[in-house]
C-alpha positions as CSV (number, residue, x, y, z in Angstrom):
1,M,3.3,12.9,8.8
2,E,2.5,9.1,9.6
3,H,1.6,10.1,13.3
4,I,-0.9,12.9,11.8
5,G,-2.5,10.4,9.7
6,A,-3.0,7.8,12.3
7,E,-4.7,10.5,14.5
8,V,-6.8,12.0,11.8
9,W,-7.9,8.1,11.1
10,L,-8.6,7.5,14.8
11,V,-10.9,10.8,14.8
12,M,-12.8,9.4,11.8
13,A,-13.1,5.9,13.3
14,V,-14.5,7.4,16.7
15,T,-16.8,9.6,15.1
16,Q,-18.3,7.1,12.9
17,V,-19.0,4.8,16.0
18,A,-20.4,7.7,17.8
19,E,-22.7,8.4,14.9
20,D,-23.9,4.7,14.8
21,I,-24.4,4.9,18.8
22,L,-26.5,8.2,18.5
23,F,-28.5,7.6,15.5
24,Q,-29.2,3.8,15.6
25,D,-32.7,4.4,17.0
26,S,-33.6,7.2,14.9
27,S,-36.6,6.8,12.8
28,S,-36.3,9.8,10.6
29,K,-33.5,12.2,9.6
30,S,-35.9,15.2,9.4
31,S,-35.6,16.4,12.9
32,C,-35.9,19.9,14.0
33,I,-32.9,22.2,14.4
34,E,-33.0,22.2,18.0
35,N,-32.7,18.4,18.0
36,S,-29.8,18.6,15.4
37,E,-28.0,21.0,17.6
38,S,-28.3,18.6,20.5
39,E,-27.2,15.6,18.7
40,E,-24.1,17.4,17.5
41,D,-23.2,18.4,21.1
42,D,-23.7,15.0,22.3
43,L,-21.5,13.7,19.2
44,S,-18.7,16.0,20.1
45,A,-19.0,15.0,23.9
46,V,-18.7,11.4,22.9
47,V,-15.6,12.0,20.5
48,L,-13.9,14.0,23.2
49,S,-14.5,11.7,26.1
50,L,-13.0,8.8,23.6
51,L,-10.0,10.5,22.8
52,K,-6.9,10.0,25.1
53,E,-5.5,13.5,26.2
54,D,-2.0,13.6,25.3
55,H,0.3,15.9,27.3
56,P,4.0,15.9,28.2
57,K,5.2,14.0,31.4
58,Q,7.4,15.1,34.0
59,T,10.8,13.4,33.9
60,G,13.5,13.0,36.2
61,Y,11.8,13.1,39.7
62,L,13.8,10.1,40.9
63,A,16.9,12.0,40.4
64,V,15.7,14.9,42.3
65,V,14.8,12.6,45.3
66,T,18.6,11.8,45.6
67,L,19.1,15.4,45.9
68,Y,16.5,15.8,48.8
69,S,18.2,16.7,52.4
70,D,17.2,14.3,55.0
71,R,14.7,16.7,56.5
72,N,13.0,17.0,53.1
73,F,13.2,13.4,52.4
74,W,11.2,12.8,55.6
75,R,8.8,15.4,54.7
76,H,7.8,14.1,51.4
77,F,7.8,10.3,52.3
78,R,7.1,10.5,56.0
79,V,10.0,8.1,56.9
80,S,13.8,8.6,57.1
81,R,16.2,7.5,54.3
82,S,17.4,4.7,56.8
83,T,14.0,3.3,57.3
84,F,13.3,3.5,53.6
85,N,16.3,1.6,53.0
86,R,15.3,-1.0,55.4
87,M,11.9,-1.4,53.7
88,L,13.5,-1.6,50.2
89,H,15.6,-4.2,51.5
90,Y,13.0,-6.3,52.9
91,L,11.2,-6.0,49.7
92,N,14.1,-7.3,47.8
93,V,15.0,-10.1,50.2
94,E,11.3,-11.3,50.0
95,E,11.5,-11.3,46.2
96,F,8.6,-8.7,45.7
97,R,7.9,-8.6,42.0
98,K,10.5,-11.1,41.2
99,E,9.4,-11.4,37.6
100,V,8.6,-8.3,35.2
101,C,7.9,-9.1,31.7
102,Y,8.9,-5.8,29.5
103,H,7.1,-5.6,26.0
104,G,8.3,-2.3,25.1
105,G,6.8,1.2,25.8
106,P,7.6,3.1,29.1
107,E,10.4,1.4,31.4
108,P,8.6,-1.0,33.8
109,L,8.6,0.4,37.5
110,T,11.6,-0.5,39.8
111,I,10.9,-1.6,43.4
112,N,12.4,1.6,44.5
113,E,10.1,3.6,42.4
114,M,7.0,1.6,43.7
115,L,8.1,2.1,47.4
116,L,8.6,5.8,46.9
117,M,5.0,6.0,45.3
118,T,3.5,4.3,48.1
119,L,5.0,6.0,50.9
120,Q,4.2,9.4,49.1
121,F,0.8,8.1,48.6
122,L,0.1,7.0,52.4
123,G,1.7,10.1,53.9
124,N,-0.4,12.7,52.0
125,Q,-4.2,13.3,51.1
126,G,-3.4,14.4,47.5
127,A,-5.3,13.0,44.5
128,L,-3.7,10.2,42.6
129,R,-3.0,12.4,39.5
130,V,-0.8,14.9,41.6
131,F,1.4,11.7,42.4
132,A,1.1,10.4,38.9
133,D,2.2,13.6,37.3
134,K,5.2,14.0,39.7
135,F,6.7,10.4,38.9
136,G,5.9,10.7,35.3
137,R,3.6,7.6,35.2
138,T,-0.2,7.2,34.4
139,E,-2.8,7.2,37.2
140,S,-3.6,3.5,36.8
141,T,0.1,2.7,36.9
142,V,0.4,4.7,40.2
143,H,-2.7,3.1,41.4
144,N,-1.7,-0.4,40.4
145,A,1.7,0.1,42.2
146,V,0.5,1.4,45.4
147,G,-2.1,-1.5,45.5
148,M,0.7,-4.4,44.9
149,V,2.9,-2.9,47.7
150,C,0.0,-2.4,50.2
151,Q,-1.2,-6.1,49.2
152,F,2.4,-7.5,49.9
153,F,2.7,-5.7,53.4
154,F,-0.7,-6.9,54.2
155,D,0.3,-10.5,53.3
156,H,3.5,-10.4,55.5
157,Q,1.7,-8.5,58.5
158,S,2.8,-11.4,60.7
159,N,6.4,-10.5,60.3
160,F,5.9,-7.2,62.0
161,I,2.7,-7.3,63.9
162,Q,3.0,-9.9,66.7
163,M,2.0,-10.5,70.1
164,P,4.7,-11.3,72.9
165,R,5.0,-15.1,73.0
166,S,8.3,-16.2,74.4
167,R,8.8,-15.9,78.1
168,S,11.6,-13.5,77.6
169,D,9.3,-11.2,75.4
170,I,6.5,-11.2,77.8
171,I,8.9,-10.4,80.7
172,Y,10.2,-7.6,78.7
173,A,6.9,-6.3,77.6
174,E,5.5,-6.3,81.2
175,A,8.7,-4.4,82.4
176,A,8.2,-1.7,79.8
177,F,4.9,-1.1,80.7
178,Q,5.3,-1.2,84.4
179,K,8.2,1.5,84.0
180,R,5.5,3.9,82.4
181,S,3.2,3.9,85.2
182,G,3.8,1.2,87.7
183,F,1.1,-0.8,86.7
184,P,1.8,-4.3,87.1
185,G,1.3,-7.5,84.7
186,V,0.6,-5.6,81.4
187,V,1.5,-7.1,78.3
188,G,-0.6,-5.0,75.9
189,A,-3.1,-2.0,75.8
190,L,-6.4,-2.6,73.8
191,D,-8.6,-0.1,72.1
192,G,-10.4,0.5,68.7
193,S,-9.9,3.8,66.5
194,H,-12.4,4.7,64.0
195,M,-11.1,5.2,60.2
196,T,-13.0,7.6,58.4
197,F,-14.3,5.9,55.3
198,H,-16.6,6.8,52.3
199,P,-18.5,3.6,51.3
200,K,-20.9,3.3,48.5
201,K,-24.4,4.8,49.2
202,E,-26.2,1.3,49.6
203,N,-23.7,0.6,52.2
204,M,-23.5,4.0,54.2
205,K,-26.0,3.0,57.0
206,S,-23.8,0.0,58.1
207,Y,-20.7,2.2,58.2
208,Q,-22.5,5.1,59.9
209,N,-21.3,5.4,63.7
210,R,-23.0,7.5,66.5
211,L,-21.4,10.8,65.3
212,Q,-23.0,10.4,62.0
213,Y,-19.9,9.8,59.9
214,C,-19.0,6.8,58.1
215,S,-16.0,4.6,59.5
216,F,-14.6,1.3,59.9
217,V,-12.7,0.2,63.2
218,L,-9.1,-0.5,63.8
219,M,-9.1,-2.9,66.8
220,A,-5.5,-2.9,68.0
221,I,-3.4,-4.0,70.8
222,V,-0.1,-1.7,71.4
223,Q,3.0,-2.3,73.3
224,A,4.8,0.1,75.6
225,D,7.0,1.7,72.7
226,R,3.6,2.1,70.6
227,Q,4.3,-0.8,68.2
228,F,1.2,-2.7,67.1
229,S,1.3,-6.3,68.3
230,Y,-2.3,-7.2,67.0
231,T,-4.9,-5.7,64.5
232,F,-8.2,-6.5,63.5
233,V,-9.5,-4.2,60.8
234,G,-12.7,-3.5,58.8
235,S,-15.6,-4.0,61.1
236,P,-18.3,-1.4,60.2
237,G,-18.3,1.8,62.4
238,K,-21.8,1.3,63.8
239,N,-20.6,-1.4,65.8
240,H,-19.3,-1.1,69.4
241,D,-15.8,-1.8,70.3
242,S,-16.9,-4.5,72.8
243,F,-18.8,-6.4,69.9
244,I,-15.8,-5.9,67.4
245,W,-13.4,-7.3,70.2
246,K,-15.9,-10.3,70.6
247,Q,-15.5,-11.1,66.9
248,S,-11.7,-11.0,66.8
249,S,-9.6,-13.9,66.4
250,L,-7.4,-13.3,69.5
251,Q,-10.2,-12.7,71.8
252,Q,-11.7,-16.2,70.7
253,Q,-8.3,-17.8,71.4
254,L,-7.9,-16.1,74.9
255,Q,-11.3,-17.2,75.7
256,L,-10.4,-21.0,74.8
257,N,-7.1,-20.9,76.2
258,C,-5.5,-17.9,77.4
259,D,-2.5,-19.7,78.7
260,L,-1.2,-20.3,75.2
261,H,-0.5,-16.6,74.9
262,F,0.5,-15.7,78.6
263,D,-0.3,-17.0,81.9
264,S,-3.4,-15.2,82.9
265,R,-2.5,-15.5,86.9
266,K,0.5,-13.1,86.3
267,Y,-0.2,-11.1,83.3
268,H,-3.3,-9.4,81.3
269,L,-4.1,-6.9,78.8
270,I,-5.7,-3.6,79.7
271,G,-8.6,-1.8,78.3
272,D,-11.2,0.8,78.8
273,S,-14.6,0.5,80.2
274,A,-16.0,-0.4,77.0
275,F,-14.7,-4.0,77.2
276,P,-15.9,-6.6,79.6
277,L,-13.8,-7.5,82.5
278,T,-12.0,-10.9,82.5
279,K,-9.0,-12.4,84.2
280,W,-7.0,-11.7,81.0
281,C,-8.3,-8.1,80.3
282,I,-8.5,-5.7,82.9
283,V,-10.7,-2.5,82.9
284,P,-11.3,0.3,85.2
285,Y,-13.9,0.5,87.9
286,K,-17.0,2.3,87.4
287,R,-18.8,4.4,89.7
288,T,-21.6,1.8,90.5
289,D,-19.2,-1.1,91.1
290,G,-20.1,-1.9,94.7
291,G,-22.4,1.2,94.8
292,G,-21.8,4.9,95.4
293,Q,-18.9,7.0,94.9
294,L,-15.5,5.3,94.1
295,S,-13.2,4.7,96.9
296,R,-9.7,6.6,97.0
297,S,-7.8,3.3,96.3
298,K,-10.2,2.6,93.1
299,K,-9.7,6.1,91.9
300,L,-5.8,5.5,92.3
301,F,-6.3,2.2,90.4
302,N,-8.1,3.8,87.5
303,Y,-5.7,6.6,87.2
304,K,-2.7,4.0,87.0
305,L,-4.5,2.0,84.5
306,S,-5.5,4.8,82.5
307,S,-1.9,6.6,82.6
308,T,-0.6,3.1,81.2
309,R,-3.3,2.4,78.6
310,I,-3.0,6.0,77.2
311,V,-0.3,4.4,74.9
312,V,-2.7,2.9,72.4
313,E,-4.3,6.3,71.9
314,Q,-1.0,7.8,71.1
315,A,-0.1,5.0,68.8
316,F,-3.6,5.8,67.0
317,G,-2.5,9.4,66.8
318,D,1.0,8.8,65.6
319,L,-0.1,6.5,62.8
320,K,-2.7,8.9,61.4
321,N,-0.3,11.8,61.8
322,R,2.5,10.0,59.9
323,F,0.4,8.2,57.3
324,R,-2.2,10.8,56.6
325,R,-4.1,8.9,54.1
326,T,-5.5,7.0,57.1
327,Q,-7.4,9.9,58.1
328,D,-9.8,10.1,55.2
329,L,-10.2,6.9,53.0
330,H,-11.9,7.4,49.6
331,Q,-11.2,3.7,48.7
332,S,-13.2,0.5,48.5
333,I,-13.5,-1.3,51.8
334,D,-10.9,-3.9,50.8
335,R,-8.3,-1.5,49.6
336,A,-9.1,0.7,52.6
337,V,-8.2,-2.2,55.0
338,N,-4.9,-3.0,53.1
339,I,-3.8,0.6,53.3
340,V,-4.6,0.8,57.0
341,V,-3.0,-2.6,57.8
342,T,0.1,-1.7,55.6
343,S,0.3,1.6,57.5
344,C,0.6,-0.3,61.0
345,V,3.3,-2.4,59.5
346,L,5.2,0.5,58.4
347,H,4.6,2.3,61.5
348,N,6.4,-0.8,63.4
349,I,9.3,-0.7,61.1
350,C,9.8,3.1,61.7
351,I,9.8,2.5,65.4
352,R,12.0,-0.4,65.1
353,N,14.4,1.6,63.0
354,G,14.6,4.6,65.8
355,D,12.5,6.7,63.2
356,I,9.8,8.3,65.7
357,K,10.0,11.9,64.7
358,I,6.2,13.3,64.3
359,D,5.9,16.7,63.3
360,G,3.2,18.8,64.6
361,N,0.4,17.8,66.8
362,R,-0.7,14.1,67.2
363,A,-3.7,13.5,65.1
364,P,-7.0,12.6,66.8
365,A,-7.1,8.9,67.8
366,N,-11.0,8.7,67.3
367,C,-11.3,6.3,70.1
368,N,-14.6,6.0,72.1
369,V,-16.9,7.0,69.3
370,N,-19.9,4.8,70.2
371,R,-21.2,5.0,73.7
372,E,-20.6,2.3,76.2
373,I,-23.4,-0.4,76.2
374,F,-22.8,-2.2,79.5
375,N,-25.3,-0.6,81.8
376,D,-24.6,-3.1,84.2
377,P,-20.9,-2.5,85.3
378,L,-20.4,-6.1,85.9
379,R,-22.3,-7.5,82.9
380,G,-19.9,-9.8,80.8
381,S,-17.5,-10.0,83.7
382,C,-16.2,-12.9,85.1
383,N,-15.5,-13.8,88.8
384,A,-12.0,-14.5,88.4
385,G,-11.7,-11.0,86.7
386,V,-13.4,-9.3,89.6
387,L,-11.1,-11.0,92.0
388,K,-7.9,-10.1,90.1
389,R,-8.9,-6.6,89.7
390,D,-9.3,-6.3,93.4
391,M,-6.0,-7.9,94.0
392,L,-4.3,-5.6,91.6
393,C,-5.9,-2.8,93.4
394,D,-4.6,-3.9,96.7
395,Q,-1.4,-4.4,95.2
396,I,-0.9,-1.0,93.8
397,Q,-1.7,1.0,97.0
398,P,1.7,0.2,98.8
399,Q,3.6,0.9,95.6
400,F,2.1,4.6,95.5
401,H,2.5,5.1,99.2
402,N,6.2,4.0,99.2
403,R,6.9,6.2,96.1
404,V,5.1,9.2,97.8
405,R,7.3,8.7,100.8
406,A,10.5,8.4,98.9
407,F,9.6,11.8,97.0
408,H,9.2,13.6,100.6
């Protein structure tokens, strides 16, 4: 009875507030019948909008999760149980959400539950209310939990997304790339991927790319095993890859002193023709480089470089296929960037844990959305880069012919 009385009191209070709002500017109560009916409808709408809907919540989903087969667990959360336990261990060790104050009401979220919510949110395109109903929590609770986990991994991204720095790491990275296609000296493949995004109306023009949809760019360097070793996220989709790369912190560091990262005489990144040629970033020959058609040796060089560089597009496809939320982001720009970076971190954890299963076809990488801007093939190129590329081209020829002879 007390509960019913409280509800009646709430309705009366809300009704009184609504009446005050609707009739505070009325100069007369002798309005026509039509106006009275309209005011009554408005009053009903206000009352209904202010009253909180109460419906029974699902319970016991966390117990159901423990009964999932390994295959069903992967389908729901897009990672294996082993990978999930590794992520959970990291959160506990790093004292994620160390202190939780409980003031009564629903039980506070555990780290286990927050991680499950986040993985299911990142791995699917469903509405937030679906996840809230499944976990028996409010939408705001799930929204905040996902935000906290993503912010945590964003803040700790440097522990998982790292360029090879030590001599042994660089040698290992180069050997892994050379094993793929025989292209020497590679320590990372560079490219950008457009992340579909829905900005506010006043910002749409800034984020609209050449294909007339809104996006921001994930600029990344990837290793031979498809791990991300560098990410630069959030530049509007209207910008060209070369412009975004120029604004990135890593490009500026390499420009100032490449040797802090690797010896540019021996090692380099590889990219497509959207990027300028330098001694530390090697790109393909273009048809007009040197005039006329490309020679056979330059075509072979381009083929070997492309066969090696394709790993970065494969990584983008794997990322979007596993964490499907990244395929279409209905978030604020800050939250969307956190989601993408978190997905890159979790992608790396999966690979390190041997969790590389991807079901179905790889999602589109959405690279090369904007056209190339370098009309002059050597624009932005340095002489040292031109000389180094020619040297690599000469180096690749005998390797290829030796393999051909060995095959025959």
